[in-house]
Residue, then its C-alpha position, 0 to 999 in steps of 0.5 A: m381110378t374112376n368107376r368107368l376105368r375099373q369097369a373097363a379093366s374088368l372086361a379086358d383080358p386079365r393077363s393084359i389089362a387087369g394085371v396092369l392097372p392095379r400096378l398103377a395104383e400101387p407102384m410102391q408095393e411092386f417096387l419094394a417086392t422087386e427090391a427085396a427079391g433082388g436083394v436075395l440075388l444080389l447076396a447070392a452073386a456076391v457069395i459066388a464071386m467071393f467063392w470063384a475068386n478064391l478058387p485055384g488059378s485065375s479064372y475070375t481075374d482072367l474073365w473080368g479082366a479080358h478086353a472087348a473093343i468096338d471100333f468106329n473107325r476114328l473112335q475106338i472104345d477098348e474096355s475090360l469086361r468088368n468095365w463094360v459091366n460098370d460103364g455099360l450095363m450099370t448105365v441102365f441101372f442109373f437110367v432106372a434110378g433117374m426115373e425113380i428119382k423123377r417119379e418120387l420128386l413129382h408124385g412120390e415121397l420127395a414131392g413137396r417140401q413137407k414130405a421131402a424134408l425129413p428123408v432129404v435132410a437125413a440122407a444129407g446127414g448120412m452122406i456127410a458123416p461117413a465122408l468125414i470119418y473116412t477123410a479123417l482116417n485118410l487125410s493124406g496118402d493113397g486112400s484120400r480119393g475114396w471119401g465117397i465110398p461109404m456114402a451110399t445106402d444099398i436099397a435092395f439089401a436094406v428093403g430085404v432086411l425090413t422084409l424079414l421083419g414083417n409088420r414089426v416095421p410100420s409102413s411109414l418107416r419103410v416108405f421113409l427108408l425108401a425115400l431116404a435111399i432114393a435121395d441118397d442115390l441122387g447125392a451119390i450121382i452128384v458126387i460121381a459126376v463132380f468128383y469121380s470124373e476124369s479130365v473133361s472134354a468140353a466139345w464132347l460134353l456139348v455134344a452130350i448136352a445137345l443130344c439131351g436137348a434133342v430128347i426134349l425136342l422129340q417129346r415136344a414134337g409128339v414122337r411116341h415111338l421108343l426107337p428114336y429115343v433109344a438111338v439118341g440115348m446110345f449116342a449120348w452115352l458115347a458122347v459122355h464116355e468120350s467127354g470124361v464124365h462117367t457114363t452112368i450120368a447119361g443114364v441118369a440124365m435120360g431117366l430124368l428126361t423121360p416123359s412122366r405124363p400119360n399120352l392121353p389126359e385122364d378125362q379123355l381116357e375116361d371118355f374112350a374107355s366108356d365108349m369101348v365098354s359100350s361097344f363091348q356090351y353092345g357086341r356081346a348083346q348081339g350074340t352074333a359072329a359080328g357082335r363077338a368080333e366087335s367085342q374082341a375089337a373093343l377089348r384090343a382097343l382097351e388094351s392100347l388105351t391102357r398103354d396110352g393111359r400110362s406115361v412112358l416113364d411108368r412103362l419103362e420103369h416097370g419094364l426095366h426095374p426087374w432086369t436091373s434088380f434081377a440081372i444087371v446089379p447081380l452081374f455087377a456084384l459078380a464082377n466086382a465083389g470077388i476078393a482073393i483072400n489070403s493072409t497077406v490080404i487080410r493083414d493089409a486090410a486089417t491095418s489099412p486106413i482105407t478099410a477102416g474108413a470105408a467100414l467105420g463110415l458105414v457102421l458109425g457115420k451112416p446111423i450117426g449122420i441120419v439120426l443127428a440130422s433128423w433130430i436137428a430138422v425136427r427140432l428146428g421145425l423143418a420136418t416131422l417124424p413119419s406117422g406112428v414112428r418113434w425115435l428108436q425105430l428111426a435109429g434102427v432104420s438108420v442102422v439098416a441104411g448103413i448097408g452100403f454095397t452096389v453104389s459103394l463098390f461102384v465108387t470104389a472101382l472109380a476111386f482106385t484102379d489098383v487092386p490092393r487099395a480097391d481090395d482094402a475098400r471092398i473088404g471094408v464095405l463088405v464087412a461093414s455091410a454085413i455087420m449093419a444088416v445083422a445089427g439092424l435086424l437085431i435092433l428092429r426085431y428085439l428092441i422095437p415091440l410089435p405093433e398093437p393090433e387094430e381094434p375091430 
């Protein structure tokens, strides 16, 4: 950021400007902080769901199984409350995920072959190995459709574990895990779109594609107000819902189409900021009522200028990310993590290949796949280890990456519509995620030494 922009920010209202510009320079820090805090709420929601599902009566299943319908005359959408959360609210989650993926591909840790090579290869290995382990245990029978369940890493829980370790984990390793998880999300989105969609209606799918094209036309026409985009996005969600492709893909598509360039180029932003600073200083120097009014007008113009200096993607991501982390994802956990535990459920899960496949896919498949794929990539010269990171540290982080919760439960809901098989998969995911969180914490805490203090 140039000196003129820093000066402009220092003159503006600290609640509206100074609090915004620093975040432009440190998006990764804010992202990590939000994910870590969101992980606490996610864990609390999962515990509440388990407690609620095991209360006397059936209030948990009655609530989330209750239906709500929207009637558009010839078009009706009738879903359970759980499905409205999974198909509706989680679309916002995947919309934010799409924006995060685009930001990382353009400007972050996935931008360019050298930066993206290791986390992308590691993510691929961490998806293939769990799927193979699950499939080996469920080659045939009712559980074969669940091979995608153990493929995804939960960013919130993984970042939360690293946060507990403080400076024992190098910052480059934190960034590696975040980039891996984002690449992992991209892979999971592709799997959901290709393998977990119902019979596809070509006509509705063409309507959805046309609406995505309409977003591009609005951008090229210079439309800056968000309302037209929101309207097109809602119709795109409806078209995708009717097409048979899972609705979260509409969120991802809109996230990837979100403009990533600011409304004003940097050189114009600097010139306008310089003019506003001059106006502010001139008005303040006058010491009159008219001068004070001019100074206040300059401050308001600076506030508007700051918004124009940020891309729509940046504003939406920072605005929606707290809502997804602190509201939508915990609500999803509350709706999906509740399992009524009894002797029959435990006995069935203990002997179920679905439970074993989901659990072993995360416990064994994730770390083995990530480390093996990373080792091959480094040995072949396709990638290098992050600065200051050793193989033991990467192995510890690969264990943390075995925490699969949000997307794993999401795929469970898509793979299994009957309660017994879904419960078997959920138990496998929950048990494995707990094991990997504790194991990753212990490995990184006790097997990896503290970094040496920097010389003054």
